[in-house]
N, C-alpha and C positions, 0 to 999 in steps of 0.2 A: 494677556496669554496664548498668543500665539508663540510666545518664545518655551514653549513647553515644549511642543512640539515641532521645532526647528529640527532637531538628530533626524526625525524618523521623514520628516519634508523633504529633506536631499536629495537631490538623481542617484538613481545606483550607480556607484564609480564603480571602475575595476579591483579597488582593492575592497571593495564589497562580497566581491565575488570570491569565489571558496576556489584555492590555487591545489594543486596535488605537485607536492615534489618528486620530482625523479625516480629515485629508487622505490616509490610508493606505486609509481606504473611499472617500471619494470617486476615488481612483487606480484603484479597484479595479470601479467602478461605471462608469468613464467607458472603462475597457478592454470591458466587458463590451456598453455599449452604442453605441459606437464601432469600434473597433478589430476585432472579431470580425467585428461584420456588413462591414464596408468588406473583410475578408478576399476575403466570399462576393461580393463589387459587384467584386471585380479579379481574382478567382481566374485568368483566363485570362492576365491580364497577366503579375503575377507568376510563374505558374509557369510562361511562357517567362524570364523572369530569373532564373526559378532553375535552370534545366535550364542555363544558359550557366554559373553556377555552380556547379553541381554537377563538368561539365565542366572551369573552367579546375580547381579543387580536388582534382579526379581525376589530373590532369597530374602532380602532385608525388607520386605513391603509390610506395612501397616498402613490402616484403614485412615491413617490424620493424611500419611504422606501420600497415597493416592488423592485424598482431596486435593490437597496443598498444590499437586504438582496440575490434575486437572483443571484449577481455578487458573495456575499458574501461565493455561496456553490461552489465556481471553487475550492479556495482553499484547498479542501478538496474531491474531487472527481477523476477520473481516470483519466481525461486531467492533471490535478497536478503531480499524481503518475509518469505519462507520463514526466514529465518535471524534476520533483527535482530528479527520480533516476538517471540519467545518471550526472545530476550535481553534485550528490555526490561519481559516481564510477570517474569521470576526475578530481574531483577539489581535493576530500579529498585520506587518502587512501583506494584502494578499497579492502585491505581486510579485513575492519574495512565496509567501504559502503556495499561487498557485504551482508553481515550478515545484516545489516539493510534491504535494499533491501527484501531479502528472507521473512524476517519477515512479511515486510508489502504487499507483494504480496501472502502471507498464510492467514494472517488477512484479506482479500479480498476475498479470496475462505473462509474464516469458515462466514462470513458475506452472503454469498451466502445461503450456508446450512443450517446457522441460518434463513433465509428469507422463505425459503421454508418453513422449521419446524414449524414453527410459523402460515405464511399464514394469517398475522394481514394486514386488508387495512388501506390504509390511511385515514386520516378523512374527506378530501373532495368526496372520495368513499363512506363513508357509512350516512354521513349526507347534506343533499340539500342544507343546507343553509350556508355551509364553503364551500370558494372559496379556489380551488386549481388555486395556481400563478405561482408555478415554471412547472407542469406537469412533476415532476419525475416519469417514470418509475418502478414497484416492488413493492414488499408488504413493508407496514411502518415500517416493524421490522425486523432486526435493519435500525438504519439511516447507510446508507454508509460514509454520510460525519462525523455523531461524532464518531462512533465508526473507522474509518479511520484516523483521524482525532486524535481521541485520540493516538493511534497506532503512529501515523508520528511524532506526535509534543513532544509528550512524550517521544516517546524513541531518537530525537532529543538534546531533551534538556538536559535530563541525559547525553547523551552519549559527550557532547561537554563543559557541565558547573556542570557534577555531583563534577568534584575534586577543581571546582573557590573556591572565597572565601564566605561569608553567604551573603554578599548583591548581591553580583551579583546572586547567585543561587533565593533569592530571588525577582529580579527583573525580572528574565528571567521565572523561574514556574510561578507568577504570569500572565506574559502574556499571555503565552501560555494556565492559568486558563481560562482568558480575552476571546481569541480566541474562544476554545471549546463552553464557553455557549454562547457566540454570535451566534454562530452554532447553536447550538440546539434551540435558543429564536425562530432564523430566520425561522427552520426546521418547528417549532410551527406553525409563524407567519402567512408564508406562505401555509397553511394547508398541510404539507405534513406528517409530524409527531404527536399523542398525546405526551401530557410530557410524559407520561409514556414509550413512545417507546424511545424515546430523554434518560433518567435516565437509561436505561436499557443496551441500546446502549454502552455510557459510561459504565458501567459495565462490559460488555463484552470485551471492551476492554481495559479498567481494566485489568483485569482480564489475558486477554489474553499479554499483553505485563508484566506484575509480572511474567507469567511461562516464560516467552520470559528471562528473564533479570534472573532469580532464575538457569535459565541452561544459563547464555551467554558462559562461557566456552567451553560448547558441542559443541554452538552453533558456536562458534570461529575454535574450532578444525574440525567439520565438514566442516564449510565453505573453510579452507584451502586444507583439502584432495580433498572436490571437484572441487575446481578452479585453483589448482596451484598443478606446480612439473608434467606434464604430465604422462612423464613415468613409477613412480610408482604410480599414481593414478587414468591411466586413466580410471580404470573398473568402478569409482564415475559416469559416466557418463551414464553408463550403467544401476546402480542402479537407477540414479536420472531418465532416460526414465522411464524406470517401474515402479517407484511410480509415475511418472505424469500421465501414461495411469491408475494406480490401483485409483489415488485422481480422476479423471473423469469418471469412471466407477462408484465411489460413489455418484459422484454428479448427475451423469443420472440415475442412482437408487431411488435416492431422489425423485427427478424434476418427474419422468414417473409416481411413487409411488403417490406424491402431485396432479397432472393433471389429474391421470386418477378415483380417489378417492376422489375429493374434486370437487364440482362445486361452481361457482364462484356467488354470487349472482348477478342479473339481476338487481336492484338498488344500484350496486358499478358501472355498467357498465352504467347508465345512467345519475348518478349524476356524474362521471369522466368526460361524453361526454358534459356536459355542460360548462364544462370549457374547456379543449381539444381538440383536434383533434379528429374523429372519428378515425383514426388508432393510436391513444392512446391504448396504453396495458395493462390490467386492468388484471391482475393474474401475474404467477412466472418466466413467457420466461427472464422479466431484472435480476431478481432477478438469477436465473440460470446461468446468460452471465458473474457474476462476478466471477463464478467458473476459466474462460481463463486464471486468471491471473499466475494459475499454469504454464503455459506455458510459461509468461514471464520472473519466478523462472526456469525452463529449459533451455532458451536459455539463461539465465544471466550464469550460472554455465558452457553449452556446451561453452559457447564463449568463457568466460576466461580460460578454458581448453585448448582451441585450440590455443588460444594465447599464452601462457608458453610451450607448442611448438616452439616459436620464438623468446620471450623477457622472460626478468628476470623479474620476480614479481614487483619490484622495477622501471617499465619501468614510472611511473606517474611522479618522484623527475624530476620535472622542475620546473623554472620560474613560480609564479601562471600568468603571462601575456598569456601562454601557455596553463596552466591546462583552463583559462577561453577559450578560441579561441576553442578548443577539445570539452568544454561542448557546447559550441553557438552549432558548425557541428551539434554535437551529437542530441539536442535537434532537432533541425530545421530538421535533418532526423527523427528523429523519429515522431513529430509533421504531418510531411508530408508523411510519409508509412501507419500511424493512418487513416488520414482524406483521401484520397487515398482509401484505401481499404472504407473506409464510403462512397464515391460513388457507391459502387454497389447496383444493385437495387434487393435482395433477398427478397422471400414469403414466407420463413419454417423456423422454430427455428434450424434444423440442419447446415443447408447453413452459417445462420445470424449467429449462434455461431463462426461456422467455418474461414468463409473469413471477419466476421465483427472485430472476437475476438481471436482467439486464433492464428491464423495466423501471424497475423499484429503481434500480441505482443511477438511472439517466433523470429522473422524477427527481431524487435525492439532491444530486448534486444542481441540478438544475435548478432548481426554489431554492434553495440557502442560499446560490451564488445570484441569481439572478432576477428575484421574483421578494423571497424576505426581505432584501436590503429595501427595496423601495414601501414596503409596508410599517419598518422600521422610522424610513424618511420621515413618516406621516405622525410617526409617534414621538420625535425628535431624539432615535435613539443612534441614527447617524448625520451624517454633513449632509441636509438638502441645501445641497448646491446641482447646478445642471453643469455638463461636462464643458459648457463655455473658455472656461479658465484654463484648462488643459493646455500645454502647447503643443506644436509640432513634434514636441521629442515625449510629449507626455509626465514630461516628471513635473515641470515648474509652474507657477503659474498663479499657485495656490493664497500667495500672499495676499492676491486679489479680495478674499472672503473676507470680513469681517469677524474682529472675538466671539461676538456674541454666538457665531457659530457652530463655536466647539466647547461651550458653556455644559 
C-alpha cells in the first residue's frame, strides 16, 4: 500500500526545485530597470492614448460581454485566492503548497503598496465618457487581477509542468497566456484599467515571480523551518508575528502619507458616481485593504506549526477522495467565515481593515492549516500519527507507519 505514495514520500531534492534560466532573469531585470521607469516618464502621453483605446473597445459593448468579463474577473480575485489556497494545501504536498501560498499572499501585499504609491485613477474616474462596468474599488495600477493572475497561474504552471514533455508545457503555458491576456482585455473593456496599467501589472507580476523562482531553495527552507518540527522551530512563529507587524506598519505609513498629502480629484468622484453607487470608494482605502493578506500568511504559518506538535508532516498522504473531502470542508469554512465577517456594518478604515480583512484572513488560514486537520484525524481523513516519525531533516521516517494508516 505504501508503494502508491513512494514518490510523494521522497525528500524535496534539488531537482524538484524551480530553476530559472539566465535569459529569463535578465529579462526580468530589464523590465524592472527600463520598462517600469519608462511608464512613469511617459504617463501623460500613454494615458491619453489609453483613453482612446478604452473608448474604442467600449463601442462594441454588449450585455453578454459585460457579464462575461465581470464574471471572468472572479478567477483572480481575493475570493478566488480563498478557494485555491486550501485546495492546494489539502490536495497537494503541504510542504510545497505552503511556499506557493506565501508567495501569492505576499504578492497581494506588494500590489497594495504599489497601488498606493502610484495612486493612478481608473479610466472611468478620469473620463466621463468611459463607463465603469464592474465598479471595482481602489486605484487602477496595478490591476489586482492581472498581477495576482500572473503570480498564481504562472507559479502553478511551472510548479506542476516544468518537468513535463515539451508539448505538454507548450499547451499549458499557452493556456496560461490566454487566461492572463483575457483578464487584461477584460479590465480594459470594463473601463477598470488603462492598457498601460494592465501591461505594468503583468511586468510587476512577472518580475516578482521570477525573483521568487530564483530564490526557490531559500523560500523552501524558510517554509520548512517556519511550519514544521515545532520543538526545534517554534521560535519562527514569533519571527513571523514580528515581521507581520512591521509589514503592517509599513503599509499604514504609506497609506497615511498618501491620504494626508494627496487630494482626490473631485472629477474622479463625480465620474465614478455616475456608474457606481454613492458609497463607492474613490481613493486608496481598498488598495490598502489588500495588505491584510500578510495576516493570512501569518495564520498559515502559525497554524501549520501548531499542527506539527500533534501530527507528522505526512498527515496528508491519503487517498485522493479523502483529500477532496478535506478541501471541500475547508473551502466551505473559508467562504463562510469571510462572508460572515462581511455582514458587519463598519464605517471607518481601521475597523473595516481589521474585521473585514485581517481577522477573517487569519482565522481562515489558521483553522484550515492548524485545527481542521486535527478534526479530520478523528474521522480518519488524514494520517493520524504523531510527529515522532519525522527525522531531524523533516523529510523521511514515514516508512515506520503501517500500511493501514493510508487506506
